[in-house]
C-alpha positions in Angstrom: 2.0 28.2 -31.7 0.3 30.6 -29.5 -3.2 30.1 -28.2 -5.4 32.6 -27.0 -6.3 32.4 -23.3 -9.4 33.4 -21.3 -7.9 32.4 -18.0 -7.5 34.8 -15.3 -6.5 34.5 -11.3 -8.8 35.3 -8.6 -8.6 35.0 -4.9 -10.8 32.7 -3.3 -12.2 32.7 0.5 -11.4 29.1 1.1 -8.1 27.8 -0.4 -5.9 24.8 -0.2 -5.9 23.4 3.4 -2.4 24.0 4.0 -2.2 27.7 2.8 -0.1 29.9 5.2 1.9 26.5 6.5 4.4 24.1 5.1 2.7 22.2 2.0 2.3 18.4 2.4 2.5 16.0 -0.4 -0.2 13.6 -0.8 0.7 11.6 -3.9 3.9 11.7 -5.9 4.1 10.4 -9.5 7.4 9.6 -11.0 7.5 8.5 -14.7 11.1 6.7 -14.5 11.1 6.8 -18.3 9.0 7.8 -21.4 10.4 4.6 -23.2 8.6 1.4 -23.3 9.4 -2.7 -24.6 6.0 -2.3 -26.4 4.9 0.0 -29.2 1.1 0.0 -28.5 -1.1 1.9 -31.1 -3.0 3.9 -28.6 -0.2 5.2 -26.1 -0.2 8.8 -25.4 3.4 8.9 -24.4 5.8 5.8 -25.3 9.4 5.9 -27.0 11.1 3.1 -28.2 12.8 1.0 -25.6 16.2 1.5 -27.5 16.0 5.5 -27.8 19.2 6.5 -26.7 18.4 10.2 -26.7 15.4 9.8 -24.2 17.6 7.4 -22.2 20.6 9.6 -21.8 18.2 12.6 -20.8 16.4 10.7 -17.9 17.3 11.5 -14.4 20.0 9.6 -12.7 19.5 7.1 -10.0 20.8 10.1 -7.2 18.4 12.5 -8.5 15.1 10.2 -8.2 16.4 9.2 -4.6 16.7 12.6 -3.7 13.3 13.4 -5.1 11.8 10.5 -2.7 13.6 12.0 0.1 12.2 15.4 -0.3 8.7 13.7 -0.8 9.1 11.8 2.7 10.0 14.9 4.1 6.8 16.7 3.0 4.4 14.0 4.5 4.1 11.9 1.3 3.3 8.4 1.8 3.0 6.9 -1.4 4.6 7.3 -4.7 3.4 5.9 -8.2 6.4 4.5 -10.5 4.9 4.9 -14.0 6.3 5.3 -17.3 6.8 4.4 -20.4 7.4 1.0 -18.5 9.2 1.6 -15.4 10.7 -1.8 -15.4 13.1 -1.0 -18.4 15.1 1.3 -15.6 18.4 -0.7 -14.8 18.4 0.7 -11.6 14.4 0.0 -10.6 15.3 -2.5 -7.9 17.6 0.2 -6.2 15.0 2.8 -6.7 12.1 0.5 -5.1 14.1 -0.5 -2.3 15.1 3.2 -1.4 11.3 3.9 -1.7 10.1 1.2 0.6 12.8 2.1 3.4 11.7 5.6 3.3 8.6 4.1 4.5 6.7 5.1 1.2 3.8 2.6 -0.4 5.1 1.8 -3.9 1.9 1.9 -6.7 3.5 0.2 -9.9 2.3 0.7 -13.1 3.6 -1.9 -15.5 2.7 -4.4 -18.4 4.4 -7.1 -16.6 6.4 -7.9 -19.4 9.8 -7.5 -17.9 9.1 -8.9 -14.4 12.0 -11.1 -13.8 12.2 -14.0 -10.9 14.7 -11.7 -9.0 11.8 -8.9 -9.2 8.8 -10.9 -8.5 11.3 -12.4 -5.3 11.9 -8.9 -4.3 8.1 -7.9 -4.3 7.6 -11.1 -2.1 10.3 -10.2 0.3 9.7 -6.3 0.5 5.7 -5.8 -0.4 4.9 -2.5 -2.6 1.9 -2.4 -0.1 -0.3 -1.7 -2.7 -1.3 -4.0 -5.3 0.6 -3.8 -8.6 -1.3 -2.5 -11.5 -1.1 -4.4 -14.7 -2.4 -3.1 -18.1 -4.1 -6.1 -20.2 -4.3 -5.6 -24.2 -5.8 -8.9 -25.1 -6.6 -12.4 -24.1 -5.1 -14.0 -27.0 -1.5 -13.7 -28.3 -3.1 -12.2 -31.8 -5.2 -9.7 -30.0 -2.8 -8.7 -27.6 -0.1 -8.1 -30.1 -2.4 -6.4 -32.7 -2.0 -3.7 -29.8 1.4 -4.2 -28.6 2.9 -4.5 -32.1 5.9 -6.7 -30.4 5.8 -10.4 -31.6 6.3 -12.3 -28.3 5.0 -9.8 -25.7 2.0 -12.0 -25.0 4.3 -14.8 -23.9 6.4 -12.3 -21.8 3.2 -11.0 -20.2 1.8 -14.3 -19.3 5.1 -15.2 -17.8 5.5 -12.4 -15.9 2.0 -12.8 -14.3 2.7 -16.2 -13.7 6.0 -15.2 -11.6 3.8 -12.8 -9.5 0.9 -15.4 -9.1 3.7 -18.2 -7.6 4.7 -15.9 -5.2 1.3 -14.5 -4.0 2.2 -11.1 -5.0 -1.0 -8.7 -5.2 -1.6 -7.5 -8.3 -4.8 -6.0 -10.1 -5.3 -6.0 -13.9 -7.2 -3.6 -16.0 -8.3 -3.2 -19.7 -8.0 -0.8 -22.6 -10.7 -1.3 -24.6 -9.7 -1.2 -28.2 -11.2 -2.6 -31.7 -8.8 -5.2 -31.4 -9.9 -6.6 -28.4 -13.5 -5.5 -27.4 -14.8 -8.7 -28.3 -12.8 -10.5 -25.8 -14.0 -8.2 -22.6 -16.3 -11.0 -21.0 -13.7 -13.7 -21.3 -11.1 -10.9 -19.4 -13.7 -10.3 -16.8 -14.0 -14.1 -15.9 -10.3 -14.4 -16.0 -10.0 -11.2 -13.9 -12.2 -12.8 -11.4 -9.7 -15.5 -11.0 -7.0 -13.3 -9.7 -6.8 -13.3 -5.8 -6.3 -9.5 -5.3 -9.1 -8.7 -7.7 -11.9 -7.9 -5.0 -13.6 -5.6 -7.3 -14.5 -5.4 -10.7 -11.8 -4.3 -13.3 -11.5 -1.0 -14.3 -11.4 -0.3 -18.1 -9.5 2.7 -20.0 -12.2 3.7 -22.6 -11.5 7.5 -23.3 -8.1 7.5 -24.9 -5.8 10.5 -24.7 -4.3 11.9 -27.0 -0.4 12.8 -26.7 -0.4 14.9 -23.9 3.1 16.2 -24.9 1.4 17.5 -28.1 4.6 15.9 -30.0 2.9 13.6 -32.6 -0.1 14.8 -34.9 0.1 11.7 -36.9 -0.1 9.4 -33.9 -3.1 11.6 -32.2 -5.1 10.7 -35.6 -4.2 7.3 -35.0 -5.6 7.2 -31.3 -8.6 9.5 -32.4 -9.7 6.8 -34.7 -9.4 4.0 -32.1 -11.8 5.7 -29.8 -15.2 4.4 -29.0 -18.0 6.2 -29.9 -20.2 7.5 -27.4 -23.0 4.9 -28.2 -20.2 2.2 -27.9 -19.2 3.4 -24.3 -22.6 3.2 -23.3 -23.0 -0.1 -24.4 -20.2 -1.4 -22.4 -21.4 0.5 -19.3 -24.8 -0.7 -19.6 -24.4 -4.1 -19.9 -25.8 -4.6 -16.4 -28.3 -2.2 -16.4 -29.3 -2.4 -12.8 -25.7 -2.1 -11.6 -24.9 1.3 -14.0 -28.2 2.8 -12.3 -27.3 2.2 -8.8 -23.5 3.3 -9.3 -24.8 6.6 -11.4 -27.3 7.4 -8.7 -24.2 7.2 -6.0 -21.9 9.2 -8.2 -24.5 11.6 -9.0 -24.9 12.6 -5.1 -21.3 13.1 -4.8 -20.0 14.5 -7.8 -22.5 16.0 -10.4 -23.1 19.8 -10.3 -22.1 23.1 -12.1 -18.8 24.1 -11.5 -18.8 27.5 -12.4 -15.8 29.8 -13.6 -13.3 27.8 -11.6 -11.0 25.3 -13.5 -9.3 23.1 -10.9 -11.6 21.1 -9.0 -9.0 18.3 -8.5 -6.3 17.9 -5.6 -4.0 20.8 -7.6 -1.2 21.8 -5.0 -1.3 18.8 -3.0 0.0 16.3 -5.4 3.1 16.3 -8.1 4.1 14.6 -11.5 7.8 14.5 -12.1 8.6 13.4 -15.7 11.5 11.4 -16.8 14.1 14.4 -17.2 13.3 15.9 -14.0 10.2 18.5 -14.8 7.7 19.1 -12.7 3.9 19.3 -13.4 0.8 19.4 -11.8 -0.6 16.1 -12.9 0.5 13.5 -15.6 -1.8 15.0 -18.2 -1.3 18.9 -18.1 2.1 19.1 -19.7 2.2 23.1 -20.6 5.6 24.3 -20.8 4.1 27.4 -18.9 3.0 25.3 -16.0 6.2 23.1 -15.8 8.8 23.9 -13.6 12.3 22.2 -13.9 14.2 20.1 -10.9 17.1 19.0 -13.2 19.8 21.7 -13.0 21.2 19.5 -16.0 18.0 20.4 -18.4 18.0 23.4 -19.8 14.9 25.6 -19.2 11.4 24.2 -20.2 10.1 27.7 -21.5 13.1 27.4 -23.8 12.7 23.7 -24.9 8.6 24.2 -25.8 7.0 26.3 -28.4 3.5 25.4 -27.1 1.8 28.6 -25.0 -1.0 28.4 -22.8 -1.4 30.8 -19.9 1.2 32.4 -17.8 0.7 32.5 -14.2 1.9 35.6 -12.0 4.4 34.6 -10.0 5.7 31.0 -11.7 9.2 30.2 -12.3 10.8 28.0 -14.9 12.9 26.9 -12.5 12.3 25.7 -8.8 14.6 24.5 -5.7 12.7 21.4 -5.0 9.4 19.8 -4.3 8.3 22.1 -1.8 9.0 24.6 -4.2 7.2 23.2 -6.8 3.9 22.4 -4.8 4.0 26.3 -3.7 4.3 27.4 -7.4 1.5 25.3 -8.3 -1.1 26.1 -5.3 -1.2 29.3 -7.4 -3.4 27.0 -10.1 -6.1 26.6 -7.7 -7.5 29.9 -7.9 -7.8 30.0 -11.8 -10.7 30.8 -13.6 -11.9 31.3 -16.9 -13.4 33.9 -18.8 -13.7 32.0 -22.2 -17.4 32.7 -23.4 -17.9 29.2 -24.7 -16.5 27.3 -21.5 -18.7 29.9 -19.5 -21.8 29.2 -21.7 -21.4 25.2 -21.6 -19.2 23.5 -18.9 -19.4 26.3 -16.0 -23.3 26.0 -16.2 -23.5 22.3 -17.1 -24.4 19.7 -14.5 -22.8 16.9 -15.9 -19.4 18.2 -15.3 -18.1 15.4 -13.2 -19.5 12.8 -15.8 -17.7 14.2 -18.8 -14.0 14.1 -17.3 -13.9 17.8 -18.8 -10.6 19.2 -17.1 -7.5 21.4 -17.8 -5.2 18.4 -18.8 -7.9 17.2 -21.3 -8.4 20.7 -22.9 -4.6 20.8 -23.2 -4.2 17.4 -24.5 -7.0 18.1 -27.1 -6.5 21.9 -27.9 -3.3 23.2 -26.4 -5.3 25.4 -23.6 -6.7 24.7 -20.6 -10.3 25.8 -21.2 -11.5 24.8 -24.3 -14.6 22.5 -24.2 -13.7 18.9 -25.3 -16.4 17.8 -27.6 -16.2 13.8 -27.2 -16.1 14.0 -23.5 -19.1 16.3 -23.7 -21.0 14.4 -26.2 -20.1 10.9 -24.5 -21.6 12.5 -21.2 -24.7 13.5 -22.7 -25.5 10.2 -24.6 -25.0 8.5 -20.7 -27.3 11.2 -19.1 -30.1 10.8 -21.8 -30.4 7.0 -21.4 -30.2 7.4 -17.5 -33.4 9.9 -17.9 -31.7 12.9 -16.5 -32.0 14.8 -20.1 -34.4 14.8 -22.9 -33.6 13.8 -26.2 -32.9 17.3 -27.6 -31.6 19.0 -24.1 -28.1 20.1 -23.2 -26.5 19.9 -19.6 -25.8 23.6 -19.4 -29.5 24.2 -20.4 -31.0 22.7 -17.2 -31.7 25.0 -14.1 -33.4 22.0 -11.9 -30.6 19.7 -11.9 -31.0 18.5 -8.3 -34.3 17.6 -9.2 -33.4 15.5 -12.2 -30.7 13.4 -10.3 -32.7 12.8 -7.4 -35.8 11.6 -8.8 -35.5 7.7 -9.3 -35.9 7.7 -13.2 -36.5 4.2 -15.0 -33.9 3.6 -17.4 -34.9 2.8 -21.0 
């Protein structure tokens, strides 16, 4: 499937802080597996736990250990183990211990269903140094298993959390807002406040991502049907109007403003995501084959494997020698600009750019290109901006020239 591209590469006067020197890896994400013990209705990545083909293609223990060594050599201080469900890996304990002995902090994303007494003991004896992040899908068996579609998963989830609590292992919880559980949010927040490590309000996932491998259109239709409407999202965000206003004023002072034609405003070139099969990408959401490099000699070229086409970057090679080489290749993305007329008319000029979450990864997941505006994100941002008073009823963010005045004035939220 070939998509028209408007992307060009332009040099910048100020580039990445390490350009011209050896790159430093600030964050490494490793998807230990795409498989999961749950079958969540909204998930953008999961494969069945017993998927033999997926399991056979996953990186070996030694391959992952080698990547962790390389990361530590590049100055990385933290690794995120995610999936799928990372605890499905039979060698998880070995990999965890190895990462910690390298001096890496470990951020674990898990549903907690597979936490055993042995694992909980390990986390107590050798703490990850970052709170474990547990995703919650419901406060009761009916709602939880309506999302996970696995009988008995709610009891497993409860048992896993209790094992962590009994050993005083710090963890935090986050919530995916879905039609099956949104009526339980208040109950969730009250319960979350009783967890010792929850020193701040829980985070919420409200903008559900489509399949970032762009591999299942039927599942994408399902995910889209589960998304909150922009007004539903606003109702959740404004339950405490005063707190919402204060947080938005602080957010606006730091992150609002037009981005121009430059596509990447994140830490691209300073972090890496390695998927379960040994393919490196700039982040977990951007899975375009042209921007994926192969770290696994046992895996065929990603250019042969995928038929999707995004945009080719001069100098990008499908294979790379290791993490340092991958970082060097991805640093080229820092200078990418768009010539897409629709993006330049809207996103490039819109002062709501930070609020709407528009980014190359979101565009890729939704459209198969990196510079196509995502209507769902755009509408959600505009609903919030009109509520706050930054925009009039029929105004759009890209039409406002005096946006600094808009966000600096103390508006009364209606």
